[in-house]
C-alpha positions as a Markdown table, in Angstrom:
| # | Residue | x | y | z |
|---|---|---|---|---|
| 1 | Unk | -87.3 | -75.7 | 7.3 |
| 2 | Unk | -84.5 | -77.8 | 9.0 |
| 3 | Unk | -81.3 | -76.2 | 10.2 |
| 4 | Unk | -79.4 | -78.0 | 7.4 |
| 5 | Unk | -81.8 | -76.6 | 4.7 |
| 6 | Unk | -81.7 | -73.1 | 6.4 |
| 7 | Unk | -77.9 | -73.2 | 6.3 |
| 8 | Unk | -77.8 | -74.0 | 2.6 |
| 9 | Unk | -80.4 | -71.4 | 1.7 |
| 10 | Unk | -78.7 | -68.7 | 3.8 |
| 11 | Unk | -75.2 | -69.6 | 2.3 |
| 12 | Unk | -76.6 | -69.3 | -1.3 |
| 13 | Unk | -78.3 | -66.0 | -0.5 |
| 14 | Unk | -75.1 | -64.5 | 1.0 |
| 15 | Unk | -73.2 | -65.8 | -2.0 |
| 16 | Unk | -75.5 | -63.7 | -4.2 |
| 17 | Unk | -75.0 | -60.7 | -2.0 |
| 18 | Unk | -71.2 | -61.1 | -2.3 |
| 19 | Unk | -71.2 | -61.6 | -6.1 |
| 20 | Unk | -69.8 | -58.0 | -6.5 |
| 21 | Unk | -67.7 | -58.3 | -3.4 |
| 22 | Unk | -64.4 | -58.2 | -5.5 |
| 23 | Unk | -65.6 | -55.0 | -7.2 |
| 24 | Unk | -66.4 | -53.4 | -3.9 |
| 25 | Unk | -63.0 | -54.4 | -2.5 |
| 26 | Unk | -61.3 | -52.9 | -5.6 |
| 27 | Unk | -63.4 | -49.7 | -5.1 |
| 28 | Unk | -62.2 | -49.5 | -1.5 |
| 29 | Unk | -58.6 | -50.0 | -2.6 |
| 30 | Unk | -59.1 | -47.0 | -4.9 |
| 31 | Unk | -60.3 | -45.0 | -1.9 |
| 32 | Unk | -57.2 | -45.8 | 0.0 |
| 33 | Unk | -55.0 | -44.8 | -2.9 |
| 34 | Unk | -57.2 | -41.8 | -3.7 |
| 35 | Unk | -57.5 | -43.0 | -7.3 |
| 36 | Unk | -61.1 | -42.4 | -8.0 |
| 37 | Unk | -62.7 | -42.7 | -11.4 |
| 38 | Unk | -66.3 | -41.6 | -10.9 |
| 39 | Unk | -67.7 | -42.7 | -14.3 |
| 40 | Unk | -66.4 | -46.2 | -13.9 |
| 41 | Unk | -67.6 | -46.5 | -10.3 |
| 42 | Unk | -71.1 | -45.4 | -11.4 |
| 43 | Unk | -71.1 | -48.0 | -14.1 |
| 44 | Unk | -71.2 | -50.8 | -11.5 |
| 45 | Unk | -73.9 | -49.3 | -9.3 |
| 46 | Unk | -77.0 | -50.9 | -10.8 |
| 47 | Unk | -75.7 | -54.5 | -11.3 |
| 48 | Unk | -74.1 | -54.3 | -7.8 |
| 49 | Unk | -77.5 | -53.2 | -6.3 |
| 50 | Unk | -79.4 | -56.0 | -8.2 |
| 51 | Unk | -77.3 | -58.8 | -6.7 |
| 52 | Unk | -78.0 | -57.4 | -3.2 |
| 53 | Unk | -81.7 | -57.2 | -4.0 |
| 54 | Unk | -81.7 | -60.8 | -5.2 |
| 55 | Unk | -80.0 | -61.9 | -1.9 |
| 56 | Unk | -82.5 | -59.9 | 0.1 |
| 57 | Unk | -85.4 | -61.5 | -1.7 |
| 58 | Unk | -84.0 | -65.0 | -0.9 |
| 59 | Unk | -83.6 | -64.1 | 2.8 |
| 60 | Unk | -87.1 | -62.8 | 3.1 |
| 61 | Unk | -88.7 | -65.5 | 1.0 |
| 62 | Unk | -87.3 | -68.9 | 2.0 |
| 63 | Unk | -88.9 | -72.1 | 0.7 |
| 64 | Unk | -90.2 | -72.8 | 4.2 |
| 65 | Unk | -90.2 | -70.8 | 7.4 |
| 66 | Unk | -86.8 | -70.2 | 9.0 |
| 67 | Unk | -86.2 | -72.0 | 12.3 |
| 68 | Unk | -87.7 | -69.8 | 15.0 |
| 69 | Unk | -84.4 | -68.8 | 16.7 |
| 70 | Unk | -83.0 | -67.9 | 13.3 |
| 71 | Unk | -85.9 | -66.0 | 11.8 |
| 72 | Unk | -85.5 | -62.7 | 13.7 |
| 73 | Unk | -81.7 | -62.6 | 12.9 |
| 74 | Unk | -82.2 | -63.3 | 9.2 |
| 75 | Unk | -84.8 | -60.5 | 9.1 |
| 76 | Unk | -82.3 | -58.1 | 10.7 |
| 77 | Unk | -79.7 | -59.3 | 8.1 |
| 78 | Unk | -82.2 | -58.5 | 5.3 |
| 79 | Unk | -82.8 | -55.1 | 6.7 |
| 80 | Unk | -79.0 | -54.4 | 6.7 |
| 81 | Unk | -79.0 | -55.4 | 3.0 |
| 82 | Unk | -81.7 | -52.7 | 2.5 |
| 83 | Unk | -79.2 | -50.2 | 4.0 |
| 84 | Unk | -76.5 | -51.6 | 1.7 |
| 85 | Unk | -78.7 | -51.1 | -1.4 |
| 86 | Unk | -79.3 | -47.5 | -0.4 |
| 87 | Unk | -75.6 | -46.9 | 0.0 |
| 88 | Unk | -74.8 | -48.6 | -3.3 |
| 89 | Unk | -77.2 | -46.3 | -5.1 |
| 90 | Unk | -75.7 | -43.3 | -3.4 |
| 91 | Unk | -72.5 | -44.0 | -5.2 |
| 92 | Unk | -74.2 | -42.5 | -8.3 |
| 93 | Unk | -74.2 | -39.1 | -6.5 |
| 94 | Unk | -70.4 | -39.2 | -5.7 |
| 95 | Unk | -68.6 | -36.4 | -7.4 |
| 96 | Unk | -65.5 | -35.7 | -5.4 |
| 97 | Unk | -62.8 | -37.7 | -3.6 |
| 98 | Unk | -64.1 | -36.4 | -0.3 |
| 99 | Unk | -67.6 | -37.7 | -1.2 |
| 100 | Unk | -66.2 | -41.0 | -2.1 |
| 101 | Unk | -64.2 | -41.4 | 1.1 |
| 102 | Unk | -67.4 | -40.5 | 3.1 |
| 103 | Unk | -69.3 | -43.2 | 1.1 |
| 104 | Unk | -66.7 | -45.8 | 1.9 |
| 105 | Unk | -66.9 | -44.9 | 5.6 |
| 106 | Unk | -70.7 | -45.4 | 5.5 |
| 107 | Unk | -70.4 | -48.8 | 3.8 |
| 108 | Unk | -67.8 | -49.9 | 6.4 |
| 109 | Unk | -70.1 | -48.8 | 9.2 |
| 110 | Unk | -73.0 | -51.0 | 7.9 |
| 111 | Unk | -70.5 | -53.9 | 7.4 |
| 112 | Unk | -69.4 | -53.6 | 11.0 |
| 113 | Unk | -73.0 | -53.7 | 12.2 |
| 114 | Unk | -73.8 | -56.7 | 10.0 |
| 115 | Unk | -70.7 | -58.7 | 11.1 |
| 116 | Unk | -72.3 | -59.3 | 14.6 |
| 117 | Unk | -75.6 | -60.5 | 13.1 |
| 118 | Unk | -73.7 | -62.7 | 10.6 |
| 119 | Unk | -71.7 | -64.3 | 13.4 |
| 120 | Unk | -74.8 | -65.2 | 15.4 |
| 121 | Unk | -76.5 | -66.7 | 12.3 |
| 122 | Unk | -73.4 | -68.8 | 11.6 |
| 123 | Unk | -73.3 | -70.1 | 15.1 |
| 124 | Unk | -77.0 | -71.1 | 15.0 |
| 125 | Unk | -76.7 | -72.7 | 11.5 |
| 126 | Unk | -73.3 | -74.3 | 12.3 |
| 127 | Unk | -71.7 | -72.6 | 9.3 |
| 128 | Unk | -67.9 | -72.4 | 9.1 |
| 129 | Unk | -66.4 | -68.8 | 9.6 |
| 130 | Unk | -65.5 | -68.6 | 5.9 |
| 131 | Unk | -68.2 | -70.5 | 4.0 |
| 132 | Unk | -67.1 | -70.9 | 0.4 |
| 133 | Unk | -69.4 | -70.0 | -2.4 |
| 134 | Unk | -69.9 | -72.1 | -5.5 |
| 135 | Unk | -67.6 | -71.1 | -8.3 |
| 136 | Unk | -69.1 | -68.1 | -10.2 |
| 137 | Unk | -68.2 | -67.1 | -13.7 |
| 138 | Unk | -69.8 | -63.7 | -13.9 |
| 139 | Unk | -68.5 | -61.7 | -16.8 |
| 140 | Unk | -70.0 | -58.5 | -15.4 |
| 141 | Unk | -67.8 | -58.7 | -12.4 |
| 142 | Unk | -64.8 | -59.5 | -14.5 |
| 143 | Unk | -65.6 | -56.6 | -16.8 |
| 144 | Unk | -66.1 | -54.2 | -13.8 |
| 145 | Unk | -62.8 | -55.3 | -12.3 |
| 146 | Unk | -61.0 | -54.8 | -15.6 |
| 147 | Unk | -62.6 | -51.4 | -16.1 |
| 148 | Unk | -61.4 | -50.3 | -12.6 |
| 149 | Unk | -57.9 | -51.6 | -13.2 |
| 150 | Unk | -57.6 | -49.8 | -16.6 |
| 151 | Unk | -59.1 | -46.6 | -15.4 |
| 152 | Unk | -56.8 | -45.7 | -12.5 |
| 153 | Unk | -56.5 | -42.0 | -12.6 |
| 154 | Unk | -55.0 | -39.3 | -10.5 |
| 155 | Unk | -57.0 | -37.4 | -7.9 |
| 156 | Unk | -56.4 | -33.7 | -7.5 |
| 157 | Unk | -57.2 | -32.2 | -4.1 |
| 158 | Unk | -57.4 | -28.4 | -3.7 |
| 159 | Unk | -58.1 | -27.1 | -0.2 |
| 160 | Unk | -58.9 | -23.5 | 0.5 |
| 161 | Unk | -59.2 | -21.9 | 3.9 |
| 162 | Unk | -61.3 | -18.7 | 4.0 |
| 163 | Unk | -62.5 | -18.8 | 0.4 |
| 164 | Unk | -65.0 | -16.1 | -0.1 |
| 165 | Unk | -64.8 | -14.9 | 3.5 |
| 166 | Unk | -64.7 | -17.6 | 6.2 |
| 167 | Unk | -65.9 | -20.5 | 4.1 |
| 168 | Unk | -63.5 | -23.5 | 3.6 |
| 169 | Unk | -63.8 | -25.2 | 0.3 |
| 170 | Unk | -62.5 | -28.4 | -1.4 |
| 171 | Unk | -62.1 | -28.8 | -5.2 |
| 172 | Unk | -61.2 | -31.9 | -7.2 |
| 173 | Unk | -59.8 | -30.2 | -10.3 |
| 174 | Unk | -58.4 | -26.8 | -11.4 |
| 175 | Unk | -61.4 | -26.0 | -13.6 |
| 176 | Unk | -63.9 | -26.1 | -10.7 |
| 177 | Unk | -61.5 | -24.0 | -8.6 |
| 178 | Unk | -61.1 | -21.4 | -11.4 |
| 179 | Unk | -64.8 | -21.2 | -11.9 |
| 180 | Unk | -65.3 | -20.1 | -8.3 |
| 181 | Unk | -62.4 | -17.7 | -8.4 |
| 182 | Unk | -63.6 | -16.1 | -11.6 |
| 183 | Unk | -66.9 | -15.3 | -9.9 |
| 184 | Unk | -64.9 | -12.8 | -7.8 |
| 185 | Unk | -64.5 | -14.8 | -4.6 |
| 186 | Unk | -61.3 | -14.2 | -2.6 |
| 187 | Unk | -59.0 | -17.2 | -3.2 |
| 188 | Unk | -58.1 | -17.4 | 0.5 |
| 189 | Unk | -55.2 | -19.7 | 1.4 |
| 190 | Unk | -55.1 | -22.7 | -0.9 |
| 191 | Unk | -52.9 | -25.7 | -1.3 |
| 192 | Unk | -53.1 | -28.5 | -4.0 |
| 193 | Unk | -51.9 | -32.1 | -4.1 |
| 194 | Unk | -52.1 | -34.9 | -6.6 |
| 195 | Unk | -52.6 | -38.5 | -5.6 |
| 196 | Unk | -52.2 | -41.6 | -7.7 |
| 197 | Unk | -50.3 | -39.9 | -10.5 |
| 198 | Unk | -50.2 | -41.8 | -13.7 |
| 199 | Unk | -48.5 | -41.1 | -17.1 |
| 200 | Unk | -51.9 | -40.1 | -18.5 |
| 201 | Unk | -52.6 | -37.5 | -15.8 |
| 202 | Unk | -51.0 | -34.4 | -17.4 |
| 203 | Unk | -52.5 | -32.8 | -20.6 |
| 204 | Unk | -50.1 | -32.0 | -23.5 |
| 205 | Unk | -49.9 | -28.4 | -22.3 |
| 206 | Unk | -49.1 | -29.5 | -18.8 |
| 207 | Unk | -46.4 | -31.8 | -20.1 |
| 208 | Unk | -44.8 | -28.8 | -21.9 |
| 209 | Unk | -44.8 | -26.9 | -18.6 |
| 210 | Unk | -43.4 | -29.8 | -16.7 |
| 211 | Unk | -40.6 | -30.2 | -19.2 |
| 212 | Unk | -39.7 | -26.5 | -18.9 |
| 213 | Unk | -39.8 | -26.6 | -15.2 |
| 214 | Unk | -37.7 | -29.8 | -15.0 |
| 215 | Unk | -35.1 | -28.2 | -17.3 |
| 216 | Unk | -34.0 | -26.1 | -14.3 |
| 217 | Unk | -32.5 | -29.3 | -12.7 |
| 218 | Unk | -29.3 | -30.9 | -13.9 |
| 219 | Unk | -30.8 | -34.4 | -13.7 |
| 220 | Unk | -34.3 | -33.3 | -14.5 |
| 221 | Unk | -37.2 | -33.9 | -12.2 |
| 222 | Unk | -39.6 | -36.8 | -11.6 |
| 223 | Unk | -42.9 | -36.2 | -13.5 |
| 224 | Unk | -45.0 | -36.6 | -10.5 |
| 225 | Unk | -42.9 | -34.1 | -8.5 |
| 226 | Unk | -43.0 | -31.6 | -11.4 |
| 227 | Unk | -46.8 | -32.0 | -11.8 |
| 228 | Unk | -47.4 | -31.6 | -8.0 |
| 229 | Unk | -45.2 | -28.5 | -7.7 |
| 230 | Unk | -46.7 | -26.7 | -10.6 |
| 231 | Unk | -50.3 | -27.7 | -9.5 |
| 232 | Unk | -49.7 | -26.3 | -6.1 |
| 233 | Unk | -48.2 | -23.1 | -7.5 |
| 234 | Unk | -51.4 | -22.6 | -9.6 |
| 235 | Unk | -53.4 | -22.0 | -6.4 |
| 236 | Unk | -50.8 | -20.6 | -4.0 |
| 237 | Unk | -50.3 | -16.9 | -3.5 |
| 238 | Unk | -46.8 | -16.3 | -5.1 |
| 239 | Unk | -45.7 | -13.6 | -2.6 |
| 240 | Unk | -42.6 | -15.7 | -1.8 |
| 241 | Unk | -41.5 | -15.6 | -5.4 |
| 242 | Unk | -40.1 | -18.4 | -7.5 |
| 243 | Unk | -36.6 | -19.9 | -8.1 |
| 244 | Unk | -36.2 | -18.2 | -11.4 |
| 245 | Unk | -38.0 | -16.8 | -14.5 |
| 246 | Unk | -38.2 | -20.2 | -16.0 |
| 247 | Unk | -40.2 | -21.6 | -13.1 |
| 248 | Unk | -42.7 | -18.7 | -13.3 |
| 249 | Unk | -43.0 | -19.2 | -17.1 |
| 250 | Unk | -43.7 | -22.9 | -16.6 |
| 251 | Unk | -46.6 | -22.1 | -14.1 |
| 252 | Unk | -48.2 | -19.8 | -16.6 |
| 253 | Unk | -48.1 | -22.5 | -19.2 |
| 254 | Unk | -49.4 | -25.1 | -16.8 |
| 255 | Unk | -52.4 | -23.0 | -15.6 |
| 256 | Unk | -52.8 | -19.7 | -17.5 |
| 257 | Unk | -56.1 | -19.2 | -15.6 |
| 258 | Unk | -54.4 | -18.9 | -12.2 |
| 259 | Unk | -55.8 | -15.9 | -10.3 |
| 260 | Unk | -52.2 | -14.9 | -9.7 |
| 261 | Unk | -51.3 | -14.6 | -13.4 |
| 262 | Unk | -50.4 | -10.9 | -13.2 |
| 263 | Unk | -47.9 | -11.4 | -10.4 |
| 264 | Unk | -46.5 | -14.6 | -11.8 |
| 265 | Unk | -46.0 | -12.8 | -15.2 |
| 266 | Unk | -43.8 | -10.2 | -13.4 |
| 267 | Unk | -41.6 | -13.1 | -12.1 |
| 268 | Unk | -41.6 | -14.7 | -15.6 |
| 269 | Unk | -40.4 | -11.4 | -17.1 |
| 270 | Unk | -37.8 | -11.0 | -14.4 |
| 271 | Unk | -39.3 | -7.7 | -13.2 |
| 272 | Unk | -40.1 | -8.5 | -9.6 |
| 273 | Unk | -38.1 | -9.3 | -6.5 |
| 274 | Unk | -39.9 | -10.3 | -3.3 |
| 275 | Unk | -37.4 | -11.5 | -0.8 |
| 276 | Unk | -33.8 | -11.2 | 0.4 |
| 277 | Unk | -31.4 | -13.2 | -1.7 |
| 278 | Unk | -29.0 | -13.1 | -4.6 |
| 279 | Unk | -30.6 | -13.1 | -8.1 |
| 280 | Unk | -28.8 | -14.0 | -11.3 |
| 281 | Unk | -29.2 | -11.5 | -14.0 |
| 282 | Unk | -30.7 | -13.1 | -17.1 |
| 283 | Unk | -32.1 | -16.1 | -15.1 |
| 284 | Unk | -33.8 | -14.7 | -12.1 |
| 285 | Unk | -34.2 | -11.1 | -13.1 |
| 286 | Unk | -33.5 | -8.9 | -16.1 |
| 287 | Unk | -31.3 | -5.8 | -16.4 |
| 288 | Unk | -32.8 | -2.4 | -16.1 |
| 289 | Unk | -33.8 | 0.3 | -13.6 |
| 290 | Unk | -35.0 | -1.2 | -10.3 |
| 291 | Unk | -36.7 | 0.6 | -7.4 |
| 292 | Unk | -37.6 | -0.6 | -3.9 |
| 293 | Unk | -41.3 | -1.0 | -3.3 |
| 294 | Unk | -41.2 | 1.1 | -0.1 |
| 295 | Unk | -38.9 | 3.2 | 2.0 |
| 296 | Unk | -36.1 | 1.2 | 3.5 |
| 297 | Unk | -34.0 | 0.9 | 6.7 |
| 298 | Unk | -30.9 | -1.2 | 7.3 |
| 299 | Unk | -31.0 | -2.1 | 3.6 |
| 300 | Unk | -28.0 | -3.6 | 1.8 |
| 301 | Unk | -27.8 | -4.1 | -1.9 |
| 302 | Unk | -25.0 | -5.2 | -4.1 |
| 303 | Unk | -24.3 | -5.6 | -7.9 |
| 304 | Unk | -21.6 | -8.2 | -8.7 |
| 305 | Unk | -19.9 | -9.7 | -11.7 |
| 306 | Unk | -20.3 | -13.4 | -12.6 |
| 307 | Unk | -17.2 | -14.2 | -10.7 |
| 308 | Unk | -18.6 | -12.7 | -7.6 |
| 309 | Unk | -16.5 | -9.5 | -7.7 |
| 310 | Unk | -18.5 | -6.5 | -6.4 |
| 311 | Unk | -19.3 | -3.8 | -8.9 |
| 312 | Unk | -21.3 | -1.5 | -6.6 |
| 313 | Unk | -23.0 | -1.7 | -3.2 |
| 314 | Unk | -24.6 | 0.3 | -0.5 |
| 315 | Unk | -25.8 | 0.0 | 3.0 |
| 316 | Unk | -28.7 | 2.4 | 3.7 |
| 317 | Unk | -29.5 | 3.0 | 7.4 |
| 318 | Unk | -32.7 | 4.8 | 6.4 |
| 319 | Unk | -34.3 | 6.3 | 3.3 |
| 320 | Unk | -37.7 | 8.0 | 3.5 |
| 321 | Unk | -38.1 | 7.6 | -0.3 |
| 322 | Unk | -37.7 | 4.6 | -2.5 |
| 323 | Unk | -34.2 | 3.4 | -3.5 |
| 324 | Unk | -33.2 | 3.1 | -7.1 |
| 325 | Unk | -30.5 | 0.8 | -8.6 |
| 326 | Unk | -29.5 | 0.4 | -12.2 |
| 327 | Unk | -28.6 | -3.2 | -13.1 |
| 328 | Unk | -26.5 | -3.7 | -16.2 |
| 329 | Unk | -26.9 | -6.6 | -18.7 |
| 330 | Unk | -23.3 | -7.4 | -18.0 |
| 331 | Unk | -23.9 | -7.8 | -14.3 |
| 332 | Unk | -23.7 | -11.3 | -12.9 |
| 333 | Unk | -26.0 | -11.0 | -9.9 |
| 334 | Unk | -27.9 | -8.6 | -7.7 |
| 335 | Unk | -28.1 | -9.2 | -3.9 |
| 336 | Unk | -30.6 | -7.6 | -1.6 |
| 337 | Unk | -30.9 | -7.9 | 2.2 |
| 338 | Unk | -33.4 | -6.1 | 4.4 |
| 339 | Unk | -34.7 | -3.9 | 1.5 |
| 340 | Unk | -38.1 | -5.5 | 1.1 |
| 341 | Unk | -39.4 | -6.1 | -2.4 |
| 342 | Unk | -38.2 | -4.5 | -5.6 |
| 343 | Unk | -39.8 | -3.8 | -9.0 |
| 344 | Unk | -38.4 | -3.0 | -12.4 |
| 345 | Unk | -39.5 | 0.4 | -13.6 |
| 346 | Unk | -37.7 | 0.5 | -17.0 |
């Protein structure tokens, strides 16, 4: 086979291999934006792999032997297509964003290795750096690209340190996280983020929670911010408390299965104070008989009217027992400094 014939055959084979190139590029873009839709990605695996198999067959079965100084390089290129086929089929096993990103890294590593071989072949066959392929009207590619574009979805990432002892775990949705927690594993320290938020991301129930949470802000709150805050609070130990009873109520609506539901319910009912601060009666806490969780030292508390006027206060240098304060429904606020946490007893 002449060099000219070899160049043409090689170019046609590589065009076949690159038929699904736009789909792969789109899939990589989804990786960068963390917007993975696993079912759609899986739907392109087999036709993607078939185009690479066809290209590999052409490289290994030319109409006449390759020129001697090209043959070994083409065989190496065909072997790299073998590796690509294996990786393409591994996409069907991808289930989490982390798996997907690892898959992308593997594909890029093969591409990097192939680029050196490709460059040598181009030089030998006198192919331009960017050989253009004949126009292809492939409806499968167009359909795959359209499916990817229309299926952009949010990716949820939940990271837990020390889950079930010393094990670190990653979850891609609340349901899988709750399944593990409900088995009795210690939640450990967890945080949650949402990437690639779209209007279709929240469920109807979650939208109800987001609206309630956003009502705390005079100008509302961006949907993505509201979703992200509530999502994180579903998996985060609420020992630091919440801004008010409404925030806690919104979290319980957003994720009633949270392992911290009992504690969050106390915040939602206005019957728990965790930290120093001023708490508005009727918004942050409810009126009633309150008691410090422990003995106190250098503790200051104050009941005040809505206009800030002090109703009663006390500075306690030391108290071996727990301190009790009666907060009236007509009080405007209750302030605590250095007293630790409080709980409503009646």
